[in-house]
Wavefront OBJ file of the C-alpha trace (Angstrom):
o trace
v 0.000 0.000 0.000
v 1.419 3.360 -0.989
v 0.288 6.848 0.016
v 1.057 10.129 -1.723
v 0.256 13.812 -1.661
v -2.616 15.115 -3.761
v -1.801 17.243 -6.792
v -3.330 18.267 -10.095
v -1.942 16.684 -13.221
v -2.687 16.306 -16.897
v -3.921 12.954 -18.219
v -4.686 13.012 -21.918
v -7.072 10.564 -23.541
v -8.441 9.063 -20.329
v -11.626 7.020 -20.543
v -14.236 6.820 -17.813
v -15.422 3.250 -17.288
v -17.987 1.511 -15.060
v -16.665 -0.025 -11.867
v -17.806 -3.410 -13.172
v -14.771 -3.349 -15.496
v -12.710 -4.360 -12.455
v -14.523 -7.714 -12.270
v -12.037 -10.534 -12.780
v -9.058 -8.204 -12.451
v -6.285 -9.032 -10.012
v -5.014 -5.919 -8.251
v -1.314 -6.179 -7.454
v -0.881 -2.719 -5.927
v -3.056 0.025 -4.459
v -2.138 3.682 -3.930
v -4.059 6.144 -1.787
v -3.375 9.766 -2.698
v -4.127 13.002 -0.908
v -6.537 13.071 2.012
v -8.299 9.899 0.804
v -9.197 11.774 -2.398
v -7.903 9.259 -4.912
v -7.458 5.499 -5.096
v -5.286 3.918 -7.782
v -5.588 0.277 -8.852
v -2.583 -1.370 -10.527
v -3.635 -4.697 -12.067
v -1.747 -7.823 -13.093
v -2.684 -7.318 -16.762
v -0.853 -3.952 -16.665
v -4.051 -1.881 -16.688
v -4.290 1.001 -14.240
v -7.442 2.652 -12.898
v -8.010 5.835 -10.913
v -11.035 6.303 -8.675
v -11.323 9.991 -7.903
v -13.178 13.258 -8.448
v -11.527 16.147 -10.254
v -11.693 18.680 -7.463
v -12.736 22.238 -8.118
v -13.641 25.219 -6.030
v -16.276 25.004 -3.284
v -16.389 21.208 -3.242
v -14.778 18.212 -1.595
v -15.080 14.559 -2.623
v -13.174 11.909 -0.654
v -13.379 8.467 0.878
v -15.088 9.036 4.207
v -15.007 5.446 5.442
v -13.700 2.004 4.499
v -15.542 -1.078 5.723
v -13.107 -3.982 5.529
v -9.405 -3.945 4.720
v -8.026 -2.614 1.442
v -5.515 -5.461 1.557
v -8.425 -7.822 0.824
v -8.388 -6.432 -2.726
v -4.771 -7.382 -3.389
v -3.478 -10.460 -5.226
v -6.865 -12.127 -5.589
v -9.365 -11.803 -8.472
v -12.156 -9.312 -7.865
v -15.447 -11.230 -7.670
v -17.769 -8.277 -7.007
v -17.502 -4.651 -8.102
v -20.635 -2.547 -7.704
v -21.559 1.123 -7.405
v -24.523 1.988 -5.187
v -25.980 5.505 -5.066
v -26.571 6.702 -1.526
v -28.407 9.585 0.042
v -28.162 13.034 -1.515
v -29.544 16.301 -0.242
v -28.955 19.612 1.481
v -27.746 19.986 5.055
v -29.855 22.928 6.133
v -27.673 23.686 9.161
v -24.523 24.278 7.119
v -26.237 24.972 3.769
v -23.999 22.322 2.234
v -25.128 19.890 -0.441
v -23.933 16.312 0.014
v -23.899 13.049 -1.940
v -22.986 9.578 -0.686
v -21.682 6.959 -3.129
v -20.784 3.395 -2.140
v -18.440 1.031 -3.956
v -18.663 -2.623 -2.959
v -15.892 -5.087 -3.753
v -15.227 -8.695 -2.883
v -12.409 -11.195 -3.366
v -11.851 -14.577 -1.779
v -10.127 -12.713 1.041
v -13.214 -10.720 2.060
v -15.525 -7.779 1.387
v -14.576 -4.102 1.123
v -16.981 -1.158 0.903
v -15.719 2.326 0.081
v -18.024 5.080 1.268
v -17.398 8.294 -0.671
v -18.792 11.622 0.493
v -19.082 14.606 -1.827
v -19.954 18.045 -0.477
v -20.306 21.391 -2.235
v -22.258 24.617 -2.270
v -24.763 22.915 -4.549
v -23.419 24.248 -7.845
v -20.692 21.657 -8.395
v -20.714 17.952 -9.182
v -20.003 15.512 -6.355
v -19.750 12.343 -8.424
v -16.901 9.826 -8.302
v -15.213 8.693 -11.508
v -13.292 5.553 -12.389
v -10.952 6.098 -15.323
v -8.667 3.769 -17.220
v -5.220 5.290 -17.608
v -3.664 5.146 -21.109
v -0.371 3.220 -21.391
v 1.488 6.381 -22.421
v 0.755 7.828 -18.989
v 2.758 5.085 -17.289
v 6.483 4.967 -16.648
v 8.607 1.968 -17.614
v 8.199 0.792 -14.038
v 4.417 0.865 -14.429
v 3.904 3.910 -12.225
v 1.558 6.751 -13.044
v 3.105 9.839 -14.532
v 1.619 13.221 -15.287
v 2.443 16.902 -15.445
v 1.528 18.496 -12.111
v -0.161 21.835 -12.563
v 1.716 23.198 -9.575
v 5.147 21.970 -10.676
v 6.114 22.895 -14.216
v 8.948 20.736 -15.572
v 10.638 23.879 -16.888
v 10.138 25.679 -13.539
v 8.598 28.573 -15.448
v 7.487 31.210 -12.898
v 5.374 33.007 -15.514
v 2.737 30.397 -16.287
v -0.995 30.555 -15.680
v -2.523 27.116 -15.190
v -6.179 26.801 -16.018
v -8.775 24.044 -15.699
v -11.766 24.938 -17.839
v -15.201 23.569 -18.687
v -18.409 24.926 -20.169
v -19.457 26.487 -16.873
v -16.311 28.291 -15.824
v -12.675 27.887 -14.954
v -10.184 27.676 -12.125
v -6.958 29.575 -12.688
v -3.692 29.305 -10.768
v -1.642 32.469 -11.225
v 2.108 32.872 -10.590
v 3.003 33.379 -6.937
v 4.310 36.883 -7.671
v 0.709 38.029 -8.191
v 0.403 38.098 -4.398
v 2.763 41.075 -4.134
v 0.152 43.141 -5.970
v -2.576 42.098 -3.551
v -4.049 39.763 -6.174
v -5.151 36.173 -5.417
v -3.149 33.343 -6.945
v -6.182 31.057 -7.305
v -9.253 32.457 -9.062
v -12.485 30.646 -9.807
v -14.360 32.186 -12.717
v -18.017 31.266 -13.095
v -18.770 32.483 -16.592
v -21.495 31.622 -19.081
v -19.618 30.348 -22.120
v -22.287 31.911 -24.374
v -20.839 35.361 -23.714
v -17.747 34.365 -25.660
v -17.904 35.500 -29.269
v -18.597 32.593 -31.574
v -15.675 32.074 -33.940
v -16.073 28.898 -36.063
v -12.329 28.877 -36.590
v -11.577 28.198 -32.914
v -13.015 25.744 -30.422
v -14.991 27.083 -27.479
v -12.259 26.250 -24.944
v -9.663 28.380 -26.737
v -12.158 31.220 -27.129
v -12.979 30.963 -23.433
v -9.300 31.020 -22.492
v -8.733 34.164 -24.543
v -11.727 35.760 -22.854
v -10.230 34.964 -19.453
v -6.877 36.416 -20.507
v -8.067 39.543 -22.285
v -11.268 40.439 -20.426
v -11.812 38.588 -17.173
v -8.377 38.985 -15.546
v -7.978 42.699 -16.455
v -11.464 43.426 -15.103
v -10.688 41.478 -11.930
v -7.501 43.526 -11.479
v -9.520 46.748 -11.841
v -11.878 45.610 -9.089
v -9.283 44.282 -6.649
v -6.303 46.666 -6.925
v -6.858 50.322 -6.056
v -3.356 51.575 -6.871
v -3.345 52.438 -10.588
v 0.399 51.917 -11.026
v 0.354 48.481 -9.427
v -2.747 47.553 -11.389
v -1.130 48.474 -14.701
v 2.085 46.633 -13.818
v 0.178 43.468 -12.867
v -1.834 43.543 -16.090
v 1.343 43.903 -18.117
v 3.043 40.974 -16.379
v -0.045 38.769 -16.720
v -0.290 39.574 -20.433
v 3.225 38.155 -20.906
v 2.446 34.866 -19.140
v 2.091 31.574 -20.972
v -0.984 29.402 -20.334
v -1.337 25.721 -19.580
v -4.978 24.838 -20.143
v -6.762 21.601 -19.413
v -10.362 21.014 -20.472
v -12.126 19.246 -17.627
v -14.246 16.198 -18.400
v -17.927 16.924 -17.756
l 1 2 3 4 5 6 7 8 9 10 11 12 13 14 15 16 17 18 19 20 21 22 23 24 25 26 27 28 29 30 31 32 33 34 35 36 37 38 39 40 41 42 43 44 45 46 47 48 49 50 51 52 53 54 55 56 57 58 59 60 61 62 63 64 65 66 67 68 69 70 71 72 73 74 75 76 77 78 79 80 81 82 83 84 85 86 87 88 89 90 91 92 93 94 95 96 97 98 99 100 101 102 103 104 105 106 107 108 109 110 111 112 113 114 115 116 117 118 119 120 121 122 123 124 125 126 127 128 129 130 131 132 133 134 135 136 137 138 139 140 141 142 143 144 145 146 147 148 149 150 151 152 153 154 155 156 157 158 159 160 161 162 163 164 165 166 167 168 169 170 171 172 173 174 175 176 177 178 179 180 181 182 183 184 185 186 187 188 189 190 191 192 193 194 195 196 197 198 199 200 201 202 203 204 205 206 207 208 209 210 211 212 213 214 215 216 217 218 219 220 221 222 223 224 225 226 227 228 229 230 231 232 233 234 235 236 237 238 239 240 241 242 243 244 245 246 247 248 249
């Protein structure tokens, strides 16, 4: 069993699959990442699966409880793999929406039930995904590789990292933005229909350009009172490169 810190990374070409695809698989290694936010299955046939939720702003999805021992899932064919939808609703006391999802597994060693809890302000998804990782995202040793959003390989301090979908985006700005009194993580809830329709570009690229040329400058105008600092920040942001990932909906 291996544990690791949670981080954002790029995985191109991933495919979401039903949990029943694990039936008959023999898991040789399990990795728990973050604060029980991600579970990775490494199988004897060299397939790798991630059970996780792509976290965004104002939400949290994690394994709240494990009934049984994860070791039961190792080195024995999986005989049961089921997803069961649990209770979903609004906690009126905290005004927090919640969703329970249960995953039930069995091998000859015993039964394991993963109880996932998703919470949000009610405007974000709380579902759990199981994805099959493409072979090109594995190292020669069979370990998962990716490009962490918070750790550029080229150590470029002038990169804006952006996760984007049809409902908005989450941007991570360079740390030097803090010296201007500007946040380094910005969640933009924007209706994609406000972006000018250009048949020559896909909606994600149009949206990114809107964020760069309209949203960030307007945010700087609202947040920074000092005109000189505001102009300097805008200039530095305009020179940044962008790493953009389109989130799976």
